[in-house]
N, C-alpha and C positions, 0 to 999 in steps of 0.2 A: 503493499500500500503506500502511494505517495502523498507525503502532507500537503495540503491545500490551502489556499486564503479563503475568505470569502468571495470565489467566483459565481455569478451572478448571471442566468441566462432565463429567458420565458420561453416557455416550451408548454404543448398539449400533450397529454399523456392519452396512449392508444389503446391502451391493454392494461389488465389486470395480472399481476403475479402472485408465485406462492410466497406467501411472508408478510402479505398484506399492503404491498406497494403496489405503483402504478409504474407503466413501463412507457417514458418518452424518449426521445432523439437529443441532443446536443448539434449545432449546426454542422459540425465536424462528423456527423455520426454516430458518435459513440452512443450509447445505449446508457439510460438515466434512470434509477430508481427511485421514485420520490414516492414516501408516505404520508397518508391522508388526501390524496388527490384523486379525483374523479376521471375516468377515461371523458373525452372531450371538453373537460374544462382547460380554461388558460392561466396557467398559473407562474409565478416568480419562485425563482429556487435557487438555493445558495449549494454549490457543491462541495462537501463534508469527506469524501474518501474517492480517491481516482487510481483504477485496477487496469491498466491499462487499454484494454478496448470498453471497457466499461467503468461507471460511474455510481457513487449514491448522494444522495441530495436532501436538504430538509426543505419542506413547505414556509415558504417566508410569507406568500399571500397569493390570494386566489383571486386574479383579476377579472377572470369572465366565470360566473360559477355553473355547475349545472343545474337544470331545472328540478332535478331528483336532491339534489344535497338538503340533508337534514342538520337541523341542532342537536349536537350530542346532547343524551341525558345526562351525562357524567361532566362534573367539573374537570375533573383530571385529564379528558380526553385530550390526547395529541403529546401529554407528560408523562401520562403512565405506559407502559410497554405491555399491558394486561389487553388491551382493545384494539382494533384498526379499522373498525367497520361499524361505526354508532354514527356517521355522515350517510349509510347509505340505507334506504329503506329495505326491510329485510326481504322482499321478494328480489330485489336485487343481489342482495348478498347469496339468495340460494343459487342464482343464476351464475353470477361470479366464480362460486365454490363449483358446481358442475362443470364451468368452462373450463377451470384449473384442473379439474381431476382429470378431463380428458385428454388437455395439451400436456400434463406431465407423463403420463401411460403412453402417448404417443410418442412426444422427443424421448423420454428415459427408457421408454419399454419398448419401442420399436411399434407399436400394435397400432392398427389403423383400422378407417370403418367402426368407430367406437361410438357408443351410444349409452346413456345412463337409463337403464330400465326403470328405476323408482327413486324418488327423491323422498326423503322423508323432513319437513319440519319439526324443528323441537317444538313439542307442545308449549313452551315459554319460550321467551326471546328476553328477558331479564329476569335476575332472580330463580335461576334454574340449579345455580352449583350447592352440591352437599357437602362441597369439600374447598377451603380453599388455603392459600399458604402466604405467608408473608415474611419480609424480611426486616430485623429491626431498623432504624434509626440509630444514630451516635447520640441520642436522646434517650434510648430505650420504648419508642412508641412502634408498634406495626407500621411497616411501610409496604410500599410495592416497588420494584426497580422504574427507573424513569427508563422512557423509550430509547433502543438502541445504548443500552447504559446497565452496569451493574450496579448502580448506585441507587440506595433505597430513599425514597422520600415520604413524608407522613401521609397515610392515606386519612381522608376525610369519611368518603364514602364509596363504595365500591354496588352496583347495580346488577353485578350477577351473582353476586351470592346471595342464597337464602335468608331473607329477614331476619330468621333466628340466629343467624351468625354475623351478621352484621351487627346486634345486639350484643355479640358476645365479644365480637373486638372491640366497643367500645367499653368494656368493662374490663379490659386486658392492662396490666401497667408493670412494668419489668422499670430496674436501674438501669442509669445509663452505665454502658460500657458491660453489659451482661453478656457471657461466654456462650451466645446460640446463633447456627448458623440458618435456622429457619424455624418457625412455624406456624403450625397447620392449625386449621378449625374444622373438624367434620361431625355431621348433621345425623343425628340416627333417627329412630321410628319415635315417636310420643316426644319430639323436638328436646332429645339427650343430646349432649354435646359433648366432644371427647378436644381436647388441648392435646396437639401433639409436638411435643419439644424437641427439636434437633440439634447435639453438639458435639463437642471431641473434650470436652472435659468430664473428668470424673465426678467433681460435686454437681450438684443438684441446684440445678437455678431457682430461686425465690421469684415466686407469684404473685400479684395480689387479685383478688378476683373479685373486692367487694359482695364478699358473704354468699357468691352463686355458686351455686352444685353442678361443677362441669367435675368431669374426669381428666385427669393431667397425667400424661404420661411422656416421660424422657428416653430419647432415643440415642444411643451413642455405639459407640466401638465393644463396649459391654453387652450391646443387646436391649432389651427394655425393660425399665425400670417406672414401675408404676407408682406415682406418686399421690393418687388421691381417684378413688371410684373403679373403674373397672378399665382394663387392656383394652377393650373391644367394644363394640355398639353394635346394635340388628338394624338392618336399614332391609325393607320391603320391596319386592319387585315384582309385578308379574302374578302376586298370588303368593310367593313364596318367599319366605324371611331369611336373610342371610348372615351370618356374623361377619363381622369384619375387625381385624386387630389393627393396633395402631399403625403396623409397617406393612400393610397389606394393601394391594389398590383395590379401588373399587371404582367404577365410573362415576362421574360427579352430575351428569344429568340424567337419573333415574328414571324420569319418563320417557326420553328419547334412547335410552341402553331398551327398555321394555320395545318398544318398538323395533328393532333391531333385532331383539331375542327371538319373538316371533315370526318376523320376516324370514330369519334363518331358519328356522324348523321350518314355515311353510314350504320356502324352495327345498330344502331336505326333502321331504316329503314329495312334491311333487316329481321328485327326482327317483322314488323309491328307495331312497338311502336310508332310510328310518326304518328297520323291523327287528325283529325278535333273532335274525340270522348278520344281523351289521354290527362289526365293530369300528368303534368310532374311538379314536386318537385325539386328545385336545393338548398341545402345546401350548405353554405358556397358561395353563390353565386357571392362576390366580385361586380367587376364594371358588370357585365353581360357579359362576355366574352362569354361564354358558353350560355349562355339565349337568345341572342340577334340573335342566329342561330338557336334555335331551339322554339321560340318563334311563327315565321309563320308556323312552322309545326304541329303544338298542340293544341288543343283545349282551353285549360288552362295553366298557368303556373305559378309557385310558387316560388318566391326568398326567401330566408334565410338568412341574413347576419349580422354581429355583430356589425359593424364598422360603424359608422354613414356619413364617407365622402363618404366610397364606396357604401354605400345607396343611395346618393344622386346621385351620379356618374350613379348608375343603372337605379334609375328613368330618369335622363336624357338620356342616353344611350336607355334605350324602351319606349321614351315616344309615341311613335309612334302606341303602340299596345294597345290595352283596354281589353284584356284578361288577363291583369297581376295582380300578386298580391307580394305584397313585406311586408317582417314583418323585424322591424329592432329589434334583440332581436338573443340571445342566440339560438343556434339550439336546443338544449337539451331542452330548457323551450317552444319552439314552438312545436315539436313532440311528446312530453311528453302527451299534453293536444290536439292533432291531431286527428280528428274523422272522416275524409272526406276520402274519397275514393282516394289512388293515384296509379298510370300504371307505372311511372317509375320514380324512384328516382336516383339522379344524384348527389353523392359526391365527392368535391373536397378538401379536410379537408389539415390544416397546417401540418409540418413535424408530430408534436405530433400524426396525426391519428384523428380516430374517438372515442368519449366518448363512455363507456359503456352503459349510458342511451340513446345516439340514437342508435345504435345498436338494443338494447332492444326496443326501438319502433318501428323501421322499420320490428323487427323479429314479434312484437306483432302485426303487422297490415297487414302483410305479402305482403308487397308489393312485384308486381310479377316479378319487374325486376329493380336492383340497379346497376348503372354503377358508379364505383369506380377510381376517379384519383388519383395517389397517387404517392408524390415526396420523399418518404422512405419505401424501401421495407420491413423492420423490423417491421415499425407498420401497413404497410399493413399485412405483415404475423400474426400478431397477429391478428387482426380484420378479416382475413379469416378465423380461427380457430373458431371463432364466428361465423361466418357466413354459415360455412359450418354446425357447429351443429345445425345450426337454420334450414335447412332444404334446403340452397339455395347450389346451383353447380355453378362453375366456367363455364363459357361457352365460354369465349374468353378473352387473355392475349396480350398486343400488348405493348413495350417499344417503349418510344421515348426518343432520346439522345437530351433532353435542354441544357446538359452540359457539351459540351465537354472539355479532359483534365482534369475532375474531375471525383470523384466516384458517385456525385448523380446522381440518378436515378429515371427517369419519365415513369410511365406507365399507362395504361388503363385496368381496369378488369370487365367484365360485369359477373353478378350473376342474375341467375335464378331461383326461388322457382321453388323445385322437378324437375328441370331439368334433364338429362343426362349428366353425368359427359364430354361428350366429346366435345372439341369446330368446329364448324362449320369452 
C-alpha cells in the first residue's frame, strides 16, 4: 500500500461490491471502492489507500443523491463498522446481495448461467440480533470498532440488537484499563441474558451490573469460568429448544435461521435424500441446530465439531436420538480417514470456507449430494470452483438475509455429483 494524501475526485459508482462498497473509476481508469455511496450518485471522494491498479476512498460529499437514498436510523452510521446499508431501502439491499452472490460465484467459481432460486428476507430488518459483541474503549465503555479501523468508540445506540440486549449494554460498567479483549451479550428464552467476557489474563474482571440478574462467564486460555449464573442459555427455534454454551456458536438471527432450516429440509426431501436408508454427515455441526431437525428423517447421522463446548451442547440437544455419532475433532482429520458410505454431506463452515483437504476427501468419496451453507460468497466461490471441477453440479441456490443493513450474505447451495446444471 502506498501512502497518499487527500487526493480528491468526483466519481459516479457503477456497481456494488462485496464488503459494502460501491465501485467507480478514476480518470486514469483505476478502480476505486467507496463506502456508503450508491450506484448512480455523483460523489466527491478522498483517496485513502492506493494499491497499484485499484484504490480505496472515503466519501466526502454526495453531490447528486440517488432518489432511493434513505436517512440512516442510527446516529453512528458511517462512523461504525457494523452497518453498511442503512442508506439503502431494504428491497434494494436484497437485490444488491443477490447480484453480488451471483458475481462472486461467476468470477471466483467459474460458474455461468446462474440464478438465485429463492430469496428469504429477514422477518425483522432491525432489532434482530440475539448476540452482540463489543470492545472496550480506554474509559471502559462498551464500544464498536470504527469503520475501516480497530479503534473502538463508545456506542450510544445499536438498532440491530434485540431491545433486551440494548438495555443490558446500558447497564454494563467496567473500570478503565480492564484487560478484556471482547464482551458479548447473548439473549435466550424468557429474555435470559448472558454476559460473555473474553480475555487473556487469569484474574477475573470486575463487572458492575446495577443488580441485574445476568449470567456472567469469563473465557480465556484456561477455558470457561462461570462468574455468576449458568454457563449456557436455552434458545428456541422451529419448535425445538437448544442449549447454547458461552463458547458455542449459534445463529444470531433466530427467525431467519428457522427459514433456512426448513428450506434445507424441503430441498433434501424433494431429492429423496431423507429416508431411513440415508446416512447424513454434518461437518462443522456446532450445537446441532441443523442435525436436530434432520435426525428424525434419516437412518444415521454423524456430526463433526472441533469445539468441545459446542460438542457437549450437540450431545445434550440430540440426546433423544440413538442413531447419532459425534466426533470432536477437526473436520479434515475425520474425513481424511472416513471410509463409510455417506449419502448427504452438510457443510456449514466458518467465513474462511472449507479447507482443501475436506474438499479433496468428499470428491474422492464422491458423496452424491452436498449441501453447503455459506456466510461468505468469496470463499464459497473459491470452493465452488473445486466442486465443479470434481464433477459436482450446482442444482439449487437460495439466499437468506441473516444480516439486514450489512453486506453479509448467507446462502444455501446444493451440489449433486454428475447432475445437470439446471436447478429444479
